Backbone as a printed PyTorch tensor [residue, N CA C, xyz], in Angstrom:
tensor([[[ 82.3780,  60.7350,  84.4170],
         [ 83.0210,  59.5720,  84.9930],
         [ 84.2130,  59.1940,  84.1150]],

        [[ 85.3370,  58.9230,  84.7450],
         [ 86.5260,  58.5890,  83.9790],
         [ 86.5820,  57.0860,  83.7070]],

        [[ 87.3170,  56.7600,  82.6820],
         [ 87.4850,  55.3640,  82.3020],
         [ 88.3280,  54.6440,  83.3580]],

        [[ 87.9840,  53.4250,  83.6640],
         [ 88.7120,  52.6320,  84.6440],
         [ 90.0160,  52.1320,  84.0510]],

        [[ 90.9270,  51.7640,  84.9390],
         [ 92.1800,  51.1850,  84.5080],
         [ 91.9400,  49.8600,  83.8070]],

        [[ 92.8620,  49.5290,  82.9180],
         [ 92.7310,  48.3040,  82.1450],
         [ 93.9930,  47.4580,  82.3410]],

        [[ 93.7900,  46.1870,  82.6650],
         [ 94.9230,  45.2800,  82.7460],
         [ 95.2850,  44.8930,  81.3220]],

        [[ 96.4450,  45.3680,  80.8790],
         [ 96.8880,  45.1240,  79.5050],
         [ 97.7320,  43.8570,  79.4000]],

        [[ 98.1240,  43.3100,  80.5410],
         [ 98.7640,  42.0020,  80.6410],
         [ 98.5190,  41.5320,  82.0690]],

        [[ 98.8210,  40.2810,  82.3920],
         [ 98.5170,  39.7810,  83.7350],
         [ 99.1600,  40.5760,  84.8740]],

        [[100.2770,  41.2540,  84.6180],
         [100.9510,  41.9820,  85.6990],
         [101.0360,  43.4850,  85.4630]],

        [[100.2300,  44.0200,  84.5240],
         [100.3440,  45.4280,  84.1470],
         [ 98.9730,  46.0700,  84.0230]],

        [[ 98.8210,  47.2180,  84.6980],
         [ 97.5910,  48.0050,  84.5610],
         [ 97.9410,  49.3530,  83.9500]],

        [[ 97.0340,  49.8560,  83.1100],
         [ 97.2390,  51.1410,  82.4450],
         [ 95.9940,  52.0050,  82.6300]],

        [[ 96.2530,  53.2800,  82.9020],
         [ 95.1960,  54.2880,  83.0170],
         [ 95.4690,  55.3920,  82.0150]],

        [[ 94.4160,  55.9420,  81.4620],
         [ 94.5120,  57.1420,  80.6440],
         [ 93.5730,  58.1790,  81.2230]],

        [[ 94.1010,  59.3840,  81.4230],
         [ 93.3080,  60.4950,  81.9400],
         [ 93.6020,  61.7180,  81.0850]],

        [[ 92.5710,  62.4100,  80.6640],
         [ 92.7360,  63.6840,  79.9850],
         [ 92.6200,  64.7670,  81.0480]],

        [[ 93.7030,  65.5520,  81.1710],
         [ 93.8140,  66.5480,  82.2320],
         [ 93.9150,  67.9420,  81.6410]],

        [[ 93.4750,  68.9600,  82.3960],
         [ 93.6840,  70.3330,  81.9550],
         [ 95.1850,  70.6280,  81.8970]],

        [[ 95.6360,  71.2580,  80.8060],
         [ 97.0520,  71.5640,  80.6270],
         [ 97.4110,  72.9140,  81.2030]],

        [[ 98.5780,  73.3770,  80.8170],
         [ 99.4940,  72.8240,  79.8320],
         [100.3460,  71.6830,  80.4090]],

        [[101.1250,  71.0580,  79.5550],
         [101.9190,  69.8940,  79.9350],
         [102.8990,  70.2150,  81.0740]],

        [[103.4660,  71.4320,  81.0650],
         [104.4200,  71.8110,  82.1100],
         [103.7500,  71.8460,  83.4760]],

        [[102.5120,  72.2450,  83.5180],
         [101.7590,  72.2740,  84.7830],
         [101.5510,  70.8560,  85.2990]],

        [[101.1450,  69.9460,  84.4350],
         [100.9360,  68.5580,  84.8550],
         [102.2630,  67.9570,  85.3040]],

        [[103.3400,  68.2370,  84.5710],
         [104.6720,  67.7330,  84.9470],
         [105.0260,  68.1590,  86.3740]],

        [[104.7350,  69.4120,  86.7250],
         [105.0060,  69.8900,  88.0910],
         [104.2330,  69.0770,  89.1270]],

        [[103.0140,  68.6690,  88.8060],
         [102.2340,  67.8640,  89.7470],
         [102.7680,  66.4370,  89.8760]],

        [[103.5970,  66.0170,  88.9230],
         [104.2560,  64.7150,  89.0330],
         [105.5680,  64.7970,  89.8030]],

        [[106.2700,  65.9290,  89.6890],
         [107.6480,  65.9960,  90.1690],
         [107.8760,  66.8930,  91.3790]],

        [[107.0530,  67.8850,  91.6040],
         [107.2230,  68.8050,  92.7220],
         [106.5790,  68.2070,  93.9780]],

        [[107.3490,  68.0740,  95.0460],
         [106.8760,  67.4150,  96.2600],
         [105.5800,  68.0200,  96.7970]],

        [[105.5240,  69.3360,  96.8860],
         [104.3350,  69.9840,  97.4510],
         [103.1050,  69.7290,  96.5830]],

        [[103.2500,  69.8940,  95.2720],
         [102.1100,  69.6850,  94.3730],
         [101.7270,  68.2050,  94.3170]],

        [[102.7100,  67.3180,  94.2550],
         [102.4260,  65.8730,  94.2330],
         [101.7410,  65.4410,  95.5340]],

        [[102.1030,  66.0970,  96.6360],
         [101.5060,  65.7740,  97.9270],
         [100.0250,  66.0820,  98.0170]],

        [[ 99.5090,  66.8900,  97.0830],
         [ 98.0860,  67.2200,  97.0800],
         [ 97.2270,  66.1140,  96.4790]],

        [[ 97.8410,  65.2140,  95.6690],
         [ 97.0400,  64.1790,  95.0130],
         [ 97.5940,  62.7640,  95.2050]],

        [[ 98.8760,  62.6390,  95.5420],
         [ 99.4870,  61.3180,  95.6690],
         [100.2770,  61.2150,  96.9650]],

        [[101.4860,  61.7450,  96.9700],
         [102.3500,  61.6870,  98.1440],
         [103.4590,  62.7180,  97.9840]],

        [[103.8500,  63.3410,  99.0770],
         [104.9510,  64.2890,  99.0430],
         [106.2630,  63.5220,  99.2100]],

        [[107.3500,  64.2410,  99.0790],
         [108.6660,  63.6440,  99.2940],
         [109.6360,  64.0230,  98.1990]],

        [[110.9220,  63.9340,  98.5060],
         [111.9360,  64.3360,  97.5410],
         [112.0360,  63.3790,  96.3630]],

        [[112.4500,  63.9430,  95.2280],
         [112.6230,  63.1710,  94.0050],
         [113.8380,  63.7680,  93.2870]],

        [[114.8890,  62.9880,  93.1530],
         [116.1070,  63.4110,  92.4700],
         [115.9070,  63.1470,  90.9750]],

        [[115.6190,  64.1930,  90.2310],
         [115.1460,  64.0770,  88.8500],
         [116.2620,  63.7520,  87.8530]],

        [[116.8090,  62.5550,  87.9690],
         [117.8100,  62.0290,  87.0430],
         [117.7210,  60.5140,  87.0830]],

        [[118.1410,  59.8490,  86.0140],
         [118.1350,  58.3800,  86.0090],
         [119.0140,  57.9010,  87.1590]],

        [[118.4650,  57.0050,  87.9680],
         [119.1510,  56.5160,  89.1660],
         [118.8560,  57.3340,  90.4000]],

        [[118.2130,  58.4800,  90.2230],
         [117.8990,  59.3530,  91.3500],
         [116.8790,  58.7310,  92.2860]],

        [[117.0150,  59.0560,  93.5620],
         [116.1270,  58.5070,  94.5860],
         [114.7520,  59.1590,  94.5340]],

        [[113.7400,  58.3380,  94.8250],
         [112.3550,  58.7770,  94.9490],
         [111.8920,  58.3620,  96.3360]],

        [[111.2890,  59.2800,  97.0450],
         [110.7030,  58.9560,  98.3500],
         [109.3020,  59.5390,  98.3930]],

        [[108.3400,  58.6940,  98.7170],
         [106.9470,  59.1290,  98.7890],
         [106.4200,  58.9130, 100.2050]],

        [[105.9010,  59.9940, 100.7720],
         [105.2990,  59.9340, 102.0930],
         [103.7950,  60.1450, 101.8930]],

        [[103.0420,  59.0850, 102.1140],
         [101.6090,  59.1080, 101.8510],
         [100.8260,  59.6590, 103.0350]],

        [[ 99.7900,  60.4220, 102.7170],
         [ 98.8200,  60.9150, 103.6890],
         [ 97.4640,  60.9090, 102.9880]],

        [[ 96.9850,  59.7210, 102.6430],
         [ 95.7460,  59.6170, 101.8630],
         [ 94.5650,  60.2890, 102.5370]],

        [[ 94.4980,  60.2350, 103.8530],
         [ 93.3930,  60.8590, 104.5730],
         [ 93.3840,  62.3700, 104.3710]],

        [[ 94.5670,  62.9810, 104.1900],
         [ 94.6720,  64.4210, 104.0640],
         [ 94.5430,  64.9540, 102.6420]],

        [[ 94.2120,  64.1040, 101.6750],
         [ 94.1290,  64.5650, 100.2890],
         [ 92.8540,  65.3380,  99.9810]],

        [[ 91.8950,  65.2730, 100.8530],
         [ 90.6330,  65.9830, 100.6580],
         [ 90.2660,  66.7110, 101.9400]],

        [[ 89.5730,  67.8440, 101.8170],
         [ 89.0920,  68.5120, 103.0330],
         [ 88.0450,  67.6750, 103.7810]],

        [[ 87.4380,  66.7110, 103.0710],
         [ 86.4710,  65.8130, 103.7220],
         [ 87.2370,  64.6190, 104.2800]],

        [[ 87.6320,  64.7190, 105.5260],
         [ 88.4870,  63.7160, 106.1690],
         [ 87.6980,  62.4520, 106.4900]],

        [[ 88.3390,  61.3330, 106.2140],
         [ 87.7460,  60.0260, 106.5170],
         [ 88.8320,  59.1410, 107.1140]],

        [[ 88.4290,  58.3070, 108.0220],
         [ 89.3690,  57.3250, 108.5720],
         [ 89.5520,  56.2100, 107.5470]],

        [[ 90.7510,  55.6310, 107.4860],
         [ 90.9580,  54.5270, 106.5420],
         [ 90.1790,  53.2870, 106.9710]],

        [[ 89.8180,  52.4430, 106.0150],
         [ 89.1810,  51.1770, 106.3640],
         [ 90.1290,  50.3410, 107.2320]],

        [[ 89.5750,  49.4210, 107.9550],
         [ 90.3530,  48.5980, 108.8890],
         [ 91.5880,  47.9780, 108.2280]],

        [[ 91.4340,  47.4300, 107.0330],
         [ 92.5760,  46.7370, 106.4200],
         [ 93.7010,  47.6840, 106.0160]],

        [[ 93.4380,  48.9960, 105.9800],
         [ 94.4710,  49.9690, 105.6330],
         [ 94.8550,  50.8650, 106.8150]],

        [[ 94.3920,  50.5380, 108.0040],
         [ 94.6160,  51.4300, 109.1420],
         [ 96.0850,  51.6230, 109.4860]],

        [[ 96.9380,  50.6620, 109.1470],
         [ 98.3620,  50.7850, 109.4540],
         [ 99.1880,  51.3080, 108.2870]],

        [[ 98.5490,  51.6880, 107.2020],
         [ 99.3060,  52.1510, 106.0230],
         [100.1560,  53.3740, 106.3320]],

        [[ 99.6750,  54.2510, 107.1570],
         [100.4410,  55.4470, 107.4920],
         [101.6970,  55.1470, 108.2730]],

        [[101.7630,  53.9910, 108.9340],
         [102.9450,  53.6540, 109.7210],
         [103.8960,  52.7410, 108.9620]],

        [[103.6140,  52.5020, 107.6760],
         [104.4750,  51.6170, 106.8790],
         [105.7690,  52.3110, 106.4690]],

        [[105.8860,  53.5920, 106.7340],
         [107.0690,  54.3340, 106.3370],
         [106.9670,  54.7890, 104.9000]],

        [[107.9190,  55.5930, 104.4500],
         [107.8500,  56.1040, 103.0810],
         [108.0910,  55.0060, 102.0520]],

        [[107.5270,  55.2060, 100.8810],
         [107.7780,  54.3230,  99.7520],
         [109.0270,  54.8740,  99.0690]],

        [[109.9730,  53.9810,  98.7970],
         [111.2150,  54.4050,  98.1370],
         [111.3850,  53.6990,  96.8110]],

        [[111.9990,  54.4070,  95.8730],
         [112.3000,  53.8410,  94.5670],
         [113.4290,  54.6090,  93.9210]],

        [[113.6600,  54.2900,  92.6600],
         [114.7170,  54.9280,  91.8590],
         [114.1660,  55.2730,  90.4860]],

        [[114.5330,  56.4330,  89.9800],
         [114.0970,  56.8450,  88.6460],
         [114.8050,  55.9670,  87.6140]],

        [[114.0120,  55.4030,  86.7100],
         [114.5510,  54.5300,  85.6600],
         [114.5920,  55.2210,  84.2940]],

        [[113.6730,  56.1800,  84.0850],
         [113.6460,  56.9510,  82.8370],
         [113.0780,  58.3290,  83.1370]],

        [[113.6120,  59.3260,  82.4650],
         [113.0750,  60.6810,  82.6220],
         [113.3710,  61.4860,  81.3580]],

        [[112.3130,  62.1050,  80.8250],
         [112.3990,  62.9830,  79.6520],
         [111.4350,  64.1410,  79.8880]],

        [[111.8620,  65.1550,  80.6740],
         [110.9690,  66.2690,  80.9920],
         [110.4720,  66.9730,  79.7320]],

        [[109.2480,  67.3950,  79.6550],
         [108.1370,  67.1460,  80.5690],
         [107.1980,  66.0460,  80.0710]],

        [[107.7380,  64.9940,  79.4550],
         [106.8750,  64.0030,  78.8190],
         [106.9050,  62.6090,  79.4250]],

        [[107.9780,  62.2460,  80.1220],
         [108.1100,  60.8680,  80.5980],
         [108.8160,  60.8310,  81.9420]],

        [[108.2410,  60.0780,  82.8650],
         [108.8460,  59.8350,  84.1690],
         [108.5190,  58.4020,  84.5590]],

        [[109.5520,  57.6260,  84.8900],
         [109.3450,  56.2450,  85.3270],
         [110.2470,  55.9820,  86.5230]],

        [[109.7120,  55.2250,  87.5010],
         [110.5320,  54.8640,  88.6540],
         [110.0400,  53.5600,  89.2600]],

        [[110.9640,  52.9300,  89.9720],
         [110.5910,  51.7100,  90.6800],
         [109.6750,  52.1020,  91.8190]],

        [[108.8590,  51.1550,  92.1960],
         [107.8100,  51.4190,  93.1820],
         [107.9450,  50.4160,  94.3240]],

        [[108.0620,  50.9460,  95.5270],
         [107.9930,  50.0940,  96.7080],
         [109.2320,  49.2980,  97.0310]],

        [[110.4130,  49.7630,  96.6390],
         [111.6430,  49.0340,  96.9730],
         [111.7730,  48.8420,  98.4730]],

        [[111.3850,  49.8530,  99.2490],
         [111.5100,  49.7670, 100.7060],
         [110.5070,  48.7920, 101.3110]],

        [[109.5090,  48.3710, 100.5370],
         [108.5010,  47.4340, 101.0180],
         [108.7240,  46.0370, 100.4550]],

        [[109.8240,  45.8640,  99.7130],
         [110.1050,  44.5580,  99.1230],
         [109.4020,  44.3400,  97.7980]],

        [[108.7550,  45.3840,  97.2720],
         [108.0600,  45.3070,  95.9830],
         [109.0170,  45.8030,  94.9110]],

        [[108.9950,  45.1960,  93.7720],
         [109.8990,  45.6200,  92.7060],
         [109.1160,  45.9470,  91.4420]],

        [[108.0160,  46.6460,  91.6050],
         [107.2260,  47.0310,  90.4420],
         [107.7410,  48.3780,  89.9290]],

        [[107.1460,  48.8250,  88.8290],
         [107.5730,  50.0940,  88.2290],
         [106.3470,  50.8390,  87.7320]],

        [[106.3710,  52.1600,  87.9150],
         [105.2940,  53.0120,  87.4310],
         [105.8750,  53.9950,  86.4150]],

        [[105.1270,  54.1940,  85.3280],
         [105.5420,  55.1050,  84.2690],
         [104.4200,  56.0980,  84.0000]],

        [[104.7890,  57.3770,  83.9370],
         [103.8670,  58.4520,  83.5910],
         [104.3030,  58.9990,  82.2380]],

        [[103.4000,  58.9970,  81.2740],
         [103.6690,  59.5840,  79.9640],
         [102.6720,  60.7120,  79.7390]],

        [[103.1640,  61.8640,  79.3140],
         [102.3220,  63.0280,  79.0660],
         [102.3970,  63.3910,  77.5950]],

        [[101.2250,  63.6090,  77.0000],
         [101.1250,  64.0080,  75.5900],
         [100.1710,  65.1850,  75.4890]],

        [[100.6070,  66.3010,  74.8860],
         [ 99.6890,  67.4350,  74.7310],
         [ 98.5690,  67.0940,  73.7630]],

        [[ 97.3670,  67.5760,  74.0990],
         [ 96.1800,  67.4230,  73.2450],
         [ 95.4640,  68.7710,  73.2450]],

        [[ 95.9830,  69.7240,  72.4580],
         [ 95.4140,  71.0690,  72.4790],
         [ 95.7040,  71.7070,  73.8260]],

        [[ 94.6480,  72.1770,  74.5020],
         [ 94.7980,  72.7810,  75.8280],
         [ 94.8360,  71.7360,  76.9340]],

        [[ 94.7070,  70.4840,  76.5670],
         [ 94.6780,  69.3990,  77.5520],
         [ 95.9140,  68.5280,  77.3990]],

        [[ 96.0570,  67.6030,  78.3630],
         [ 97.2000,  66.6990,  78.3830],
         [ 96.6820,  65.2900,  78.6210]],

        [[ 97.1240,  64.3640,  77.8020],
         [ 96.8030,  62.9560,  78.0290],
         [ 97.8670,  62.3800,  78.9440]],

        [[ 97.4390,  61.9280,  80.1180],
         [ 98.3090,  61.2070,  81.0440],
         [ 98.0680,  59.7230,  80.8340]],

        [[ 99.1170,  58.9940,  80.5170],
         [ 99.0560,  57.5400,  80.4630],
         [ 99.9380,  57.0310,  81.5860]],

        [[ 99.3270,  56.3720,  82.5460],
         [100.0270,  55.8220,  83.7000],
         [100.0230,  54.3120,  83.5560]],

        [[101.2050,  53.7140,  83.6140],
         [101.3280,  52.2670,  83.4960],
         [102.0980,  51.7440,  84.6970]],

        [[101.5290,  50.7780,  85.3940],
         [102.1900,  50.1570,  86.5450],
         [102.4260,  48.6940,  86.1900]],

        [[103.6890,  48.2820,  86.1740],
         [104.0750,  46.9350,  85.7440],
         [104.6340,  46.1060,  86.8950]],

        [[104.7320,  44.8130,  86.6290],
         [105.3040,  43.8290,  87.5590],
         [104.5030,  43.7460,  88.8650]],

        [[103.1940,  43.7610,  88.7260],
         [102.3070,  43.6090,  89.8820],
         [102.0460,  42.1230,  90.1050]],

        [[102.3300,  41.6510,  91.2970],
         [102.1810,  40.2340,  91.6090],
         [101.1110,  40.0280,  92.6770]],

        [[100.2370,  39.0960,  92.4640],
         [ 99.2070,  38.7540,  93.4440],
         [ 97.9290,  39.5300,  93.2180]],

        [[ 96.8330,  38.8320,  93.2960],
         [ 95.5290,  39.4250,  93.0270],
         [ 95.2050,  40.5810,  93.9710]],

        [[ 95.4400,  40.4100,  95.2750],
         [ 95.1150,  41.4710,  96.2310],
         [ 95.8930,  42.7430,  95.9370]],

        [[ 97.1720,  42.5990,  95.5840],
         [ 97.9790,  43.7740,  95.2560],
         [ 97.4530,  44.4440,  93.9840]],

        [[ 97.1120,  43.6660,  92.9900],
         [ 96.5870,  44.2270,  91.7450],
         [ 95.3220,  45.0370,  92.0020]],

        [[ 94.4240,  44.5080,  92.8230],
         [ 93.1710,  45.1950,  93.1330],
         [ 93.4440,  46.4880,  93.8890]],

        [[ 94.3070,  46.4250,  94.9010],
         [ 94.6230,  47.6000,  95.6960],
         [ 95.3130,  48.6740,  94.8630]],

        [[ 96.2700,  48.2680,  94.0350],
         [ 96.9890,  49.2290,  93.1890],
         [ 96.0400,  49.8450,  92.1640]],

        [[ 95.1980,  49.0460,  91.5510],
         [ 94.2420,  49.5720,  90.5730],
         [ 93.3250,  50.6110,  91.2130]],

        [[ 92.7510,  50.2770,  92.3560],
         [ 91.8720,  51.2260,  93.0420],
         [ 92.6480,  52.4540,  93.5050]],

        [[ 93.8860,  52.2470,  93.9380],
         [ 94.7070,  53.3610,  94.3900],
         [ 95.0060,  54.3480,  93.2740]],

        [[ 95.5080,  53.8580,  92.1390],
         [ 95.8110,  54.7630,  91.0300],
         [ 94.5500,  55.4090,  90.4800]],

        [[ 93.4630,  54.6630,  90.4180],
         [ 92.2120,  55.2340,  89.9340],
         [ 91.7970,  56.3980,  90.8380]],

        [[ 91.8930,  56.1880,  92.1420],
         [ 91.5220,  57.2330,  93.0940],
         [ 92.4810,  58.4150,  93.0080]],

        [[ 93.7800,  58.1430,  93.0520],
         [ 94.7720,  59.2270,  93.0250],
         [ 94.6760,  60.0610,  91.7470]],

        [[ 94.5430,  59.4170,  90.5930],
         [ 94.4690,  60.1950,  89.3490],
         [ 93.1530,  60.9600,  89.2430]],

        [[ 92.1010,  60.4460,  89.8520],
         [ 90.8330,  61.1940,  89.8810],
         [ 90.9620,  62.4300,  90.7620]],

        [[ 91.6940,  62.3120,  91.8680],
         [ 91.9480,  63.4680,  92.7300],
         [ 92.7980,  64.4990,  91.9790]],

        [[ 93.8080,  64.0270,  91.2390],
         [ 94.6170,  64.9460,  90.4300],
         [ 93.7260,  65.7100,  89.4470]],

        [[ 92.8150,  65.0200,  88.7950],
         [ 91.8980,  65.6670,  87.8670],
         [ 91.0590,  66.7300,  88.5890]],

        [[ 90.5380,  66.3910,  89.7680],
         [ 89.7710,  67.3650,  90.5640],
         [ 90.5940,  68.6230,  90.8100]],

        [[ 91.8220,  68.4430,  91.2640],
         [ 92.6920,  69.5750,  91.6160],
         [ 92.9930,  70.4290,  90.3900]],

        [[ 93.3620,  69.7870,  89.2850],
         [ 93.6940,  70.5420,  88.0810],
         [ 92.4810,  71.2820,  87.5100]],

        [[ 91.2900,  70.7860,  87.7950],
         [ 90.0620,  71.4790,  87.3720],
         [ 89.6650,  72.5850,  88.3430]],

        [[ 90.3550,  72.6880,  89.4860],
         [ 90.0130,  73.6870,  90.4850],
         [ 88.8380,  73.2810,  91.3480]],

        [[ 88.5610,  71.9900,  91.4120],
         [ 87.4460,  71.4670,  92.2010],
         [ 87.9580,  70.8990,  93.5290]],

        [[ 87.0400,  70.7370,  94.4600],
         [ 87.4070,  70.0940,  95.7220],
         [ 87.7530,  68.6340,  95.4550]],

        [[ 88.8620,  68.2040,  96.0250],
         [ 89.2900,  66.8120,  95.8500],
         [ 88.3130,  65.8730,  96.5360]],

        [[ 87.9550,  64.8270,  95.8180],
         [ 87.0590,  63.8160,  96.3860],
         [ 87.7470,  63.1230,  97.5610]],

        [[ 86.9940,  62.5990,  98.5090],
         [ 87.6120,  61.9110,  99.6470],
         [ 88.2780,  60.6130,  99.1820]],

        [[ 89.4810,  60.3810,  99.6860],
         [ 90.2570,  59.2360,  99.2260],
         [ 89.6320,  57.9010,  99.6200]],

        [[ 89.3760,  57.6870, 100.9100],
         [ 89.0530,  56.3320, 101.3750],
         [ 87.7140,  55.8200, 100.8790]],

        [[ 86.6720,  56.6400, 100.8600],
         [ 85.3800,  56.1410, 100.3610],
         [ 85.4560,  55.8940,  98.8550]],

        [[ 86.1970,  56.7370,  98.1350],
         [ 86.3770,  56.5210,  96.7020],
         [ 87.1580,  55.2290,  96.4700]],

        [[ 88.2540,  55.0620,  97.1850],
         [ 89.0920,  53.8650,  97.0450],
         [ 88.2990,  52.6050,  97.3690]],

        [[ 87.5190,  52.6290,  98.4240],
         [ 86.7290,  51.4520,  98.8280],
         [ 85.7300,  51.0750,  97.7440]],

        [[ 85.0620,  52.0690,  97.1710],
         [ 84.1050,  51.8060,  96.0900],
         [ 84.8150,  51.2230,  94.8650]],

        [[ 85.9360,  51.8240,  94.5000],
         [ 86.6720,  51.3410,  93.3300],
         [ 87.2950,  49.9710,  93.5670]],

        [[ 87.7300,  49.7310,  94.7840],
         [ 88.2950,  48.4160,  95.1100],
         [ 87.2580,  47.3170,  94.8820]],

        [[ 86.0070,  47.5990,  95.2330],
         [ 84.9350,  46.6230,  94.9940],
         [ 84.7270,  46.4070,  93.4940]],

        [[ 84.8240,  47.4870,  92.7050],
         [ 84.6970,  47.3390,  91.2530],
         [ 85.8260,  46.4850,  90.6790]],

        [[ 87.0630,  46.7590,  91.1120],
         [ 88.1970,  45.9780,  90.6030],
         [ 88.1630,  44.5470,  91.1310]],

        [[ 87.6630,  44.3520,  92.3210],
         [ 87.5110,  42.9980,  92.8850],
         [ 86.6660,  42.1370,  91.9410]],

        [[ 85.6380,  42.7530,  91.3700],
         [ 84.7660,  42.0250,  90.4560],
         [ 85.4090,  41.8220,  89.0810]],

        [[ 86.3800,  42.6570,  88.7200],
         [ 86.9880,  42.5920,  87.3920],
         [ 88.2670,  41.7680,  87.3190]],

        [[ 89.0330,  41.7180,  88.4080],
         [ 90.3250,  41.0240,  88.3810],
         [ 90.0790,  39.5350,  88.6110]],

        [[ 90.4710,  38.7040,  87.6610],
         [ 90.2060,  37.2670,  87.8150],
         [ 91.0070,  36.6550,  88.9600]],

        [[ 90.4280,  35.6270,  89.5390],
         [ 91.1460,  34.8830,  90.5690],
         [ 92.2830,  34.1380,  89.8800]],

        [[ 93.4310,  34.1300,  90.5360],
         [ 94.5880,  33.4530,  89.9600],
         [ 94.4830,  31.9520,  90.2050]],

        [[ 94.8970,  31.1990,  89.2170],
         [ 94.8690,  29.7500,  89.3590],
         [ 95.9840,  29.3250,  90.2970]],

        [[ 95.6760,  28.3630,  91.1120],
         [ 96.6940,  27.8510,  92.0310],
         [ 97.6540,  26.9580,  91.2560]],

        [[ 98.8900,  27.0220,  91.6500],
         [ 99.9160,  26.1920,  90.9970],
         [ 99.6170,  24.7190,  91.2470]],

        [[ 99.8850,  23.9110,  90.2620],
         [ 99.6770,  22.4570,  90.4150],
         [100.6110,  21.9310,  91.4840]],

        [[100.1060,  21.0170,  92.2940],
         [100.9300,  20.4930,  93.4000],
         [101.6370,  19.2530,  93.0060]]])
């Protein structure tokens, strides 16, 4: 069982995953559309600072065990691609980009890779997350996606996305504190 994401500040979650290497292989799974599409989302990525990022999600298709999305996520596939811009890039160790510009979200995700012998430490940090529901959904989403990446890199069948996400969402629901309402 992998360690759960940790909120390191009120608007930032961090995950650490030890993955089978080498680092160049993991980097390809972050940057190559076809490989990224197996665990997260496919789509073009202009690998330079300021370069466009487009992610087309197909969470149901990430595992051979197909599941319908839960009711609250049934329209996610029709939300259109997620768009952002690369903010930092240092191949094959660092990739950061804005997340969800096309959805009105202005958060940022950073992937840091560090070799550890034959393995690679992936540190994923997602910042500027606003609202409890978004924090819970993003935490469960990254936890699920990075677990699928681990499955793939190990040569195992990818776990089903939606049942895994639903279970993890319940775990994060219990961990993420309710936000205090602003004084009126």
